[in-house]
C-alpha positions as CSV (number, residue, x, y, z in Angstrom):
1,M,72.0,29.5,27.2
2,K,69.4,31.8,25.7
3,T,65.8,30.7,25.5
4,K,65.7,30.8,21.6
5,A,68.8,28.6,21.4
6,K,67.2,26.1,23.9
7,I,64.0,26.0,21.8
8,A,65.9,25.5,18.6
9,I,67.9,22.6,20.1
10,L,64.7,21.1,21.4
11,L,63.0,21.3,18.0
12,V,66.0,19.7,16.3
13,A,66.1,16.9,18.8
14,L,62.4,16.3,18.5
15,T,62.6,16.2,14.7
16,F,65.4,13.6,14.8
17,F,63.5,11.6,17.4
18,C,60.3,11.6,15.3
19,Q,62.2,10.6,12.2
20,S,64.3,7.9,13.9
21,C,61.3,6.0,15.4
22,G,60.0,5.7,11.8
23,I,56.3,5.5,12.6
24,Y,55.3,9.2,12.4
25,S,55.0,11.5,9.5
26,F,53.8,15.1,9.5
27,S,50.7,14.1,7.6
28,G,49.6,12.3,10.8
29,A,50.2,8.9,9.2
30,S,51.5,6.1,11.4
31,I,53.6,3.9,9.1
32,P,55.8,1.1,10.3
33,A,59.5,1.9,9.8
34,E,59.9,-1.4,7.8
35,A,57.4,-0.3,5.2
36,K,59.0,1.1,2.1
37,T,56.5,0.5,-0.6
38,V,52.7,0.8,-1.3
39,S,50.6,-0.6,-4.1
40,V,47.2,0.5,-5.1
41,D,45.3,-1.8,-7.5
42,Y,42.9,-0.5,-10.0
43,F,39.4,-0.1,-8.5
44,P,36.9,-1.5,-11.0
45,N,33.4,-0.1,-11.1
46,H,30.8,-2.8,-10.3
47,A,27.9,-0.4,-9.6
48,Q,24.7,-0.7,-11.5
49,L,25.0,2.9,-12.8
50,V,28.6,3.3,-14.2
51,N,30.4,6.6,-14.4
52,P,33.1,5.8,-17.0
53,L,35.8,8.0,-15.4
54,L,35.2,7.1,-11.8
55,S,37.4,4.0,-11.6
56,N,40.5,5.9,-12.9
57,N,39.8,9.0,-10.9
58,L,39.4,7.1,-7.6
59,T,42.4,4.8,-8.3
60,N,44.7,7.8,-9.2
61,A,43.5,9.9,-6.3
62,L,44.4,7.1,-3.8
63,R,47.8,6.6,-5.5
64,D,48.4,10.4,-5.4
65,A,47.5,10.5,-1.7
66,M,50.0,7.7,-0.9
67,T,52.8,9.3,-2.8
68,N,52.1,12.9,-1.7
69,Q,51.4,12.2,2.0
70,T,53.8,9.5,2.8
71,T,57.5,8.6,2.0
72,L,56.5,5.2,0.6
73,D,57.4,4.3,-3.0
74,L,54.5,3.4,-5.2
75,V,54.9,0.0,-6.8
76,E,52.7,-1.8,-9.4
77,S,51.8,-4.7,-7.0
78,G,52.9,-6.5,-3.8
79,G,53.7,-3.4,-1.8
80,D,54.4,-3.6,1.9
81,L,51.1,-1.8,2.3
82,S,48.5,-2.6,-0.4
83,F,45.0,-1.4,-1.4
84,E,42.5,-3.2,-3.6
85,G,38.8,-3.0,-3.9
86,E,35.9,-2.0,-6.1
87,I,33.2,0.7,-6.6
88,T,30.1,-1.1,-5.4
89,D,27.5,1.7,-5.7
90,Y,26.9,4.9,-7.6
91,K,23.4,6.2,-7.3
92,T,21.3,9.3,-7.2
93,T,18.3,9.5,-4.9
94,P,15.8,12.3,-4.1
95,V,16.1,14.0,-0.8
96,A,14.4,17.1,0.7
97,I,10.9,16.3,-0.6
98,T,8.7,19.4,-0.9
99,G,5.1,18.6,-1.8
100,Q,5.3,15.8,-4.3
101,T,8.7,16.7,-5.8
102,A,12.3,16.5,-4.6
103,A,14.0,19.9,-4.0
104,M,17.4,18.1,-3.8
105,N,19.0,15.0,-5.1
106,R,21.8,13.1,-3.6
107,L,24.7,11.4,-5.4
108,T,26.2,8.6,-3.3
109,I,29.3,6.6,-4.1
110,T,30.3,3.5,-2.1
111,V,33.7,1.8,-2.3
112,K,34.7,-1.5,-0.8
113,V,38.4,-1.5,0.2
114,R,40.7,-4.3,1.2
115,F,43.9,-3.0,2.9
116,S,46.8,-5.3,3.7
117,N,49.7,-4.3,5.9
118,H,52.3,-7.0,5.2
119,I,54.4,-5.7,8.1
120,D,51.7,-6.0,10.7
121,D,48.6,-8.0,9.6
122,S,46.7,-6.9,12.6
123,K,46.1,-3.6,10.7
124,D,44.5,-5.3,7.8
125,F,40.9,-4.5,7.1
126,E,38.0,-4.9,4.6
127,Q,35.5,-2.2,4.8
128,S,33.0,-0.2,2.7
129,F,33.3,3.6,2.6
130,S,30.4,5.7,1.4
131,R,30.1,9.5,0.8
132,Y,27.5,11.7,-0.8
133,E,26.9,15.2,-2.1
134,D,23.5,16.9,-2.6
135,Y,22.6,18.9,-5.6
136,P,19.4,20.9,-6.6
137,S,16.8,18.7,-8.4
138,N,16.5,21.3,-11.1
139,Q,20.0,20.5,-12.3
140,D,20.7,17.5,-14.5
141,L,23.2,15.0,-13.0
142,N,25.3,15.2,-16.2
143,S,25.8,18.9,-15.6
144,V,27.1,18.5,-12.0
145,Q,28.5,15.0,-12.1
146,E,32.1,15.9,-12.6
147,S,32.4,18.4,-9.7
148,L,30.3,16.2,-7.4
149,T,32.3,13.1,-8.1
150,A,35.6,15.0,-7.6
151,T,34.4,16.2,-4.2
152,I,33.2,12.7,-3.2
153,V,36.4,11.0,-4.4
154,E,38.5,13.4,-2.3
155,Q,36.4,12.6,0.8
156,L,36.6,8.8,0.1
157,V,40.4,8.9,-0.3
158,E,40.7,10.9,2.9
159,D,38.5,8.3,4.8
160,I,40.5,5.4,3.3
161,F,43.9,7.0,4.1
162,N,42.8,7.8,7.6
163,K,41.5,4.3,8.3
164,A,44.6,2.6,6.9
165,L,47.4,4.9,8.1
166,V,46.1,7.3,10.8
167,N,44.3,4.6,12.8
168,W,41.1,6.6,13.6
């Protein structure tokens, strides 16, 4: 048998093996074969400083990650895997002080997440995730807020996804 044919057969067999065990996806997620659904509750904003779009953006980004990176069906509530939580902090602080003024400011977002794996409750967790982005102090937060929060939300969703489904 030719080498290319052997490699092709091996790749096909490996693909079927990975799919049949039901706990691996090509996104790196480790999902129990019995899990068919996921639910992501709305993440309310309980921070002192409230960005009115942040709750929707975070909730929708996490829902999108679940549907785009897994084969799970998104359900309104009671999924085999479920996420709930809240935004606990949204703040800007000065960093990189030069003289008596800040050269940079830092926008930090913190989210508390409760993950429930109704197939294997040993995978459940409750944890806070925090990410930040710096921006020049000569820029008003309102002018950079949209792009900064989009970047931070993307990082937070990746962290939450990895903790829940990649087991890092």
